[in-house]
C-alpha positions in Angstrom: 139.6 128.0 76.1 141.6 126.7 73.1 144.0 124.0 74.8 147.4 123.1 72.9 148.2 119.2 72.4 150.1 119.0 76.0 150.8 116.0 78.5 149.8 115.9 82.0 150.4 113.1 84.6 147.9 111.9 87.1 147.8 108.9 89.7 143.8 108.0 88.7 142.6 109.3 85.0 138.7 108.7 85.6 136.3 108.9 82.8 133.1 109.7 83.0 131.4 112.3 85.8 128.6 110.4 86.5 127.2 108.5 90.0 129.9 106.0 89.4 133.1 108.0 88.2 132.3 111.3 90.4 132.2 109.3 93.6 135.2 107.2 92.5 136.9 110.4 91.5 136.2 112.3 95.1 137.0 108.9 97.2 140.4 108.5 95.1 141.4 112.2 96.2 140.3 111.6 99.7 143.2 109.0 100.0 145.4 111.8 98.7 145.9 110.5 95.2 146.1 112.6 92.2 142.8 112.4 90.1 141.7 113.9 87.1 138.1 113.3 85.7 137.0 113.8 82.0 133.4 114.7 81.3 132.1 114.8 77.9 128.8 116.3 78.5 127.2 117.4 82.0 128.7 116.3 85.7 126.1 114.0 87.3 126.4 111.9 84.0 122.8 110.4 82.8 121.6 109.8 86.3 121.5 113.5 87.3 121.1 115.3 83.8 118.7 113.1 81.9 117.6 109.9 84.2 117.3 109.7 87.6 116.6 113.3 88.9 114.5 114.5 86.0 112.7 111.7 85.6 111.4 111.8 89.3 111.1 115.5 89.5 108.7 114.9 86.6 107.1 112.1 88.2 106.6 114.3 91.4 104.8 117.2 89.7 102.5 114.6 87.5 101.4 113.0 91.2 100.6 116.3 92.3 98.3 117.5 89.3 96.7 113.6 89.3 96.1 113.9 93.0 94.9 117.4 93.1 92.3 116.3 90.1 91.2 113.3 91.5 90.4 113.9 95.1 86.7 114.3 95.4 86.2 111.4 97.6 88.2 113.2 99.9 86.1 116.2 99.4 88.5 118.2 97.5 87.0 119.4 93.7 90.2 121.0 91.6 90.5 121.0 88.0 94.5 121.7 87.6 96.2 123.0 84.4 99.8 121.6 83.8 102.1 124.7 82.7 104.4 122.4 80.6 107.0 125.1 80.2 107.2 126.1 84.0 107.3 122.7 84.8 110.3 122.1 82.6 112.3 125.1 84.0 111.2 124.0 87.8 112.8 120.6 86.5 115.8 121.7 85.0 116.2 124.1 88.0 116.5 121.1 90.4 118.9 119.2 87.8 120.6 122.4 87.9 121.5 122.6 91.7 122.3 119.0 91.9 124.9 119.1 88.8 126.5 122.2 90.2 126.9 121.0 93.7 128.7 117.9 91.7 131.1 119.9 90.4 131.8 122.0 93.7 132.6 119.0 95.4 135.2 117.5 92.8 136.6 121.1 92.9 136.4 121.1 96.9 138.1 117.6 97.1 140.8 118.7 94.9 140.0 116.8 91.9 141.1 118.2 88.4 138.2 118.5 86.1 138.7 118.2 82.4 135.6 118.5 80.0 136.2 116.8 76.6 136.1 113.2 75.3 138.3 110.7 76.4 139.8 107.8 74.6 142.5 105.6 75.4 146.0 106.0 73.3 148.0 103.4 75.3 148.2 101.4 78.1 148.9 104.4 80.5 148.0 107.3 78.3 144.3 108.9 76.9 143.7 111.7 74.6 141.2 114.2 75.6 139.2 115.8 72.8 138.1 119.0 73.8 134.5 120.3 72.8 133.8 122.6 69.6 135.9 123.1 66.8 139.6 124.2 67.3 139.2 123.5 70.9 142.6 120.9 70.9 143.4 117.9 72.3 145.3 117.1 74.8 147.1 113.8 77.1 147.1 112.4 80.0 149.4 109.9 81.3 147.7 108.0 83.9 149.0 105.1 86.7 145.4 103.5 87.3 142.4 104.8 84.9 138.5 104.2 86.1 136.1 103.5 83.1 132.5 105.1 84.2 131.0 106.2 81.0 127.7 104.9 81.6 125.2 103.7 78.9 122.9 105.2 76.5 119.1 104.3 75.2 119.2 101.1 72.5 117.6 102.8 69.4 115.5 99.8 67.1 115.3 99.7 63.3 113.1 102.2 61.9 113.0 104.3 65.0 115.8 106.8 64.7 115.8 109.2 67.6 114.6 112.5 66.4 112.9 115.2 68.9 109.7 115.9 66.6 108.7 112.2 66.1 111.0 109.5 68.1 112.1 110.4 71.6 114.3 108.6 73.9 114.1 108.5 77.3 116.1 111.7 77.3 114.3 113.5 74.9 111.2 113.0 76.7 112.7 113.9 80.2 113.8 117.1 78.1 110.3 118.0 76.8 108.5 121.2 77.5 105.2 120.4 76.2 102.7 117.0 76.6 101.8 115.4 73.2 98.1 114.6 72.7 98.9 111.1 71.9 101.9 109.2 73.2 102.7 105.6 71.7 105.2 104.0 74.5 107.3 101.1 72.8 108.7 98.6 75.9 106.6 98.1 79.1 110.1 98.1 81.3 110.8 99.9 83.9 111.4 103.4 82.0 108.2 102.7 79.5 106.3 102.0 82.6 107.2 105.2 84.7 107.3 107.9 81.6 103.7 106.4 80.5 102.3 106.8 83.7 103.8 110.1 84.1 102.4 111.5 80.5 99.2 110.1 81.3 98.9 111.7 84.7 100.0 114.7 82.4 96.7 114.2 80.1 98.3 112.5 77.4 96.4 109.5 75.8 99.1 106.8 76.3 99.4 103.4 74.3 102.2 100.8 75.3 103.0 98.2 72.9 105.2 95.4 74.3 106.5 92.3 72.9 106.4 90.3 75.8 102.7 89.2 77.1 103.1 91.8 80.3 104.6 94.9 82.3 107.8 94.6 83.8 108.9 91.2 82.9 111.8 90.5 85.7 108.9 91.0 88.4 106.7 88.7 90.0 103.3 88.3 88.9 101.2 89.8 91.6 103.9 93.0 92.1 103.3 93.6 88.1 99.2 93.1 88.7 99.2 95.8 90.9 100.9 98.5 88.6 98.9 97.4 85.5 96.0 97.8 86.9 96.7 101.0 88.6 98.0 101.9 84.9 94.7 100.7 83.6 92.7 103.3 85.6 94.6 106.1 84.4 93.6 105.3 80.9 96.7 103.9 79.7 95.9 101.3 76.8 98.6 98.1 76.6 98.8 95.9 73.7 101.1 92.7 74.2 102.8 90.4 72.1 103.6 93.0 69.7 107.0 94.7 68.5 107.3 98.2 66.9 108.4 97.6 62.9 107.9 100.7 61.1 106.8 104.3 61.5 104.8 106.5 59.1 104.7 110.2 59.2 100.9 110.9 58.3 100.4 114.8 56.7 98.9 117.4 59.0 98.1 114.5 61.7 101.2 112.9 63.4 102.8 109.9 63.2 101.5 106.3 63.0 103.6 103.0 64.8 103.2 100.1 62.9 103.6 97.1 65.0 103.8 93.5 64.0 103.3 90.0 65.9 105.3 86.7 65.6 102.8 85.8 63.4 103.1 88.7 61.2 99.7 90.1 61.9 100.0 94.3 61.7 98.5 97.1 63.5 98.5 100.7 63.7 98.5 103.5 66.1 98.1 107.0 65.8 100.7 109.5 67.6 102.0 112.6 68.3 105.3 111.1 69.6 106.4 107.9 70.1 108.5 107.1 73.2 111.2 104.0 72.4 112.0 102.5 76.0 113.4 99.1 75.2 116.5 99.1 77.3 120.0 100.6 77.8 123.5 99.7 76.1 127.1 100.5 77.5 129.2 103.3 76.0 132.5 101.3 75.2 132.9 102.0 71.6 133.9 105.7 72.0 137.0 104.7 74.4 139.2 103.3 71.9 139.6 100.0 74.1 141.8 98.1 71.7 144.8 100.8 72.8 144.9 100.3 75.9 144.9 96.5 75.5 141.5 96.0 76.7 138.3 94.2 74.8 134.8 94.3 76.0 132.0 91.5 75.5 130.2 90.9 72.6 128.0 93.2 74.0 129.9 96.0 75.1 130.5 95.6 78.4 133.7 95.2 80.3 134.2 91.9 82.7 135.4 92.9 86.1 136.1 91.4 89.3 135.1 92.1 93.1 137.2 95.3 93.3 135.9 96.8 89.6 139.2 95.8 88.0 139.3 94.4 84.4 141.8 92.2 82.5 144.3 95.1 83.2 145.5 95.6 86.3 145.5 99.2 86.6 142.4 99.9 84.8 138.6 99.6 86.4 135.3 99.8 85.4 132.5 101.0 87.2 128.6 101.2 86.8 126.6 100.6 83.8 129.7 99.8 82.0 130.5 97.1 83.7 126.9 95.4 83.7 123.8 94.6 85.9 122.6 96.2 88.2 122.5 99.0 85.9 121.5 101.2 88.8 123.2 104.4 90.0 123.5 103.7 93.9 125.3 100.4 92.5 127.4 102.7 90.5 128.4 104.5 93.1 129.2 101.7 95.6 131.4 100.5 92.7 133.2 103.5 92.0 134.2 103.5 96.1 135.3 100.4 96.0 137.9 100.7 93.1 139.2 104.0 94.4 139.7 102.4 97.7 141.4 99.0 95.8 143.5 101.7 94.1 144.5 103.4 97.2 146.0 99.8 98.3 143.1 98.9 100.5 141.3 95.5 101.2 137.6 96.6 99.3 135.6 94.7 98.0 132.0 94.5 96.2 130.2 92.3 99.1 126.9 93.7 99.1 124.3 90.5 100.1 121.6 92.5 98.4 121.2 95.6 96.2 118.2 97.2 95.9 115.9 98.6 93.0 112.8 100.8 92.8 110.4 101.7 90.1 109.0 105.0 90.4 105.2 103.6 88.7 101.9 104.2 90.3 102.0 102.9 93.2 105.9 102.6 93.6 107.9 99.0 93.8 110.7 98.6 96.1 112.8 95.0 95.8 115.8 93.6 97.7 117.2 90.5 98.1 115.9 87.1 97.2 112.0 86.5 96.2 110.6 83.1 97.7 111.2 81.0 94.1 114.9 82.3 94.6 115.2 81.6 98.0 114.1 78.2 97.6 116.2 77.6 94.2 119.1 78.7 96.3 118.6 75.6 99.1 116.8 77.9 101.7 113.5 76.8 103.5 111.7 80.0 102.9 108.9 81.3 104.8 106.8 84.5 103.7 105.1 87.3 105.3 102.8 89.8 104.1 101.0 93.0 105.1 98.3 94.1 102.4 97.8 97.5 102.6 94.5 97.7 102.9 95.3 97.1 106.6 97.6 99.6 107.2 95.9 102.9 109.0 98.4 105.0 107.5 97.4 103.7 104.2 94.3 104.1 104.3 94.8 107.9 105.5 96.4 108.3 102.4 93.7 106.9 100.2 96.3 104.6 98.6 95.2 101.1 99.6 96.6 99.1 96.5 99.6 96.9 97.1 101.4 94.8 100.1 104.6 94.6 101.7 106.1 91.2 101.7 109.2 90.0 103.7 111.0 86.3 102.9 112.9 84.8 105.4 115.1 81.5 105.7 112.5 79.6 108.3 115.1 77.5 110.5 117.3 80.3 110.9 114.9 83.6 110.7 117.2 85.4 108.6 115.9 88.0 106.1 116.6 87.3 102.8 114.6 89.8 100.6 111.6 91.6 100.4 109.1 92.7 98.0 106.9 96.2 98.3 104.4 97.2 96.2 103.0 100.7 97.9 103.5 104.8 97.9 107.0 105.3 99.3 108.1 102.0 98.3 111.5 103.0 96.8 112.2 104.3 101.0 110.2 101.2 103.0 112.6 98.7 100.8 115.8 100.1 102.7 114.4 99.0 106.1 114.6 95.1 104.6 117.7 95.8 102.7 119.3 96.9 106.0 117.6 93.8 108.0 119.6 92.0 105.2 123.1 93.3 105.3 123.1 93.0 109.2 122.2 89.7 109.4 118.6 90.2 111.0 115.8 87.9 111.7 112.4 88.5 111.7 112.3 88.2 115.3 114.4 91.5 115.2 112.2 93.2 112.5 109.2 92.7 114.3 110.5 93.3 117.6 111.7 96.8 116.9 109.1 99.3 117.4 107.7 101.5 114.7 106.1 105.0 114.6 102.5 104.8 114.4 100.6 105.5 112.1 103.4 104.8 109.4 103.6 102.9 106.1 106.7 101.1 107.6 104.8 99.4 110.5 104.0 97.1 107.4 107.2 95.9 107.1 107.0 95.1 111.2 103.8 93.4 110.4 104.4 91.4 107.5 108.1 90.1 109.6 105.3 89.4 112.6 103.0 87.5 109.8 105.6 85.3 108.7 106.2 84.4 112.2 102.1 83.8 112.5 102.3 86.3 115.1 100.3 89.0 113.1 98.2 91.1 115.0 96.8 93.3 112.2 96.0 90.6 109.7 95.1 87.1 109.3 98.1 84.7 109.9 98.8 82.3 107.4 
């Protein structure tokens, strides 16, 4: 539709339709505010279209193929073949179902949707450029604005993103073929999730990482389990090396050149290289200065507990507001911002924000580690349940990992937890709830858990911390 240069008005202008933006738009509309949501790409943002959802669909499919082909111990013999095109179609169908649902929910709640790229043109005005030549511009006057423009993959020198050679995580998730040889630059959570996935789908995977181990923000025993399983899958790691150059080799693919701090070079042959070194906020397209806003030197917008920026009427939620750059955190921030605009006493007061890494096995963490609890002045006590002592884990043939719970010993209050296990992303929710509810170790240990389940390990870990474990030796 060709739009003229018209001006409309709205109570709340939401820029960006990801898990922060669309949730904020719906909650603001539920508070009887007139809401306009501008999205330049696809409703659902990076999470639904190019991140969380397609990656987990791909990971699930890779798990199915891998488990079917490695179940000889269970008496099952199979040689599964992966149809990458059919797999991509199924994955895209999952994404389409969810993103279509977001659009319908917004409309059903009365949110006005505009497709285009928004930039501020004043303190209370924004210009919307519609996609494509001749699609025109329009202006929106707003009482409040919520910036939810998310983030994008960071590029590194000499590795410009190009689908035929250098993949971003978005490119990798959109691929309809599995490369024979894949070099992954970066061993953070995105690099580890995708290296594991492509290894299970049949690629020869090499991971190069400047640091000396995988997943640098996690405790040693957590990442040790994940690295060991990755190595069992055939993934090769080269630590202490940074990607420095890329060379195309006629007829044989590409070469990735790495360099150590001492200048020693190594060369890795590949058909594709995936760069996964982190993400940066998308604030440079917003003309923030026109509104009177200035991001930090790293591009992020500083906000208060309601998501409010330096301007009382402009809020920022999700990745543009900095860590934690997680979809579920963005959604909560969006709800708080919308309710604050509606005049409610909303504030971000979460005791802990859980996180999950969908490696093999999965990692789930929430709250404080033992070291962090001690640093904050608590007298921490720790309980663990190794999966090898879990009946359910044994029946799943998945005994690598553990459930750990951290508490304050004098009071018994649960402070945190770390889980390395199948379904860790689900299990961690119980510990997160315990933290939010102010539960003690006795509360968790005294809650009857279904048998046989992995969640029993949370109960057992709490009992272990109290010196009352039945199925493991107490500390």
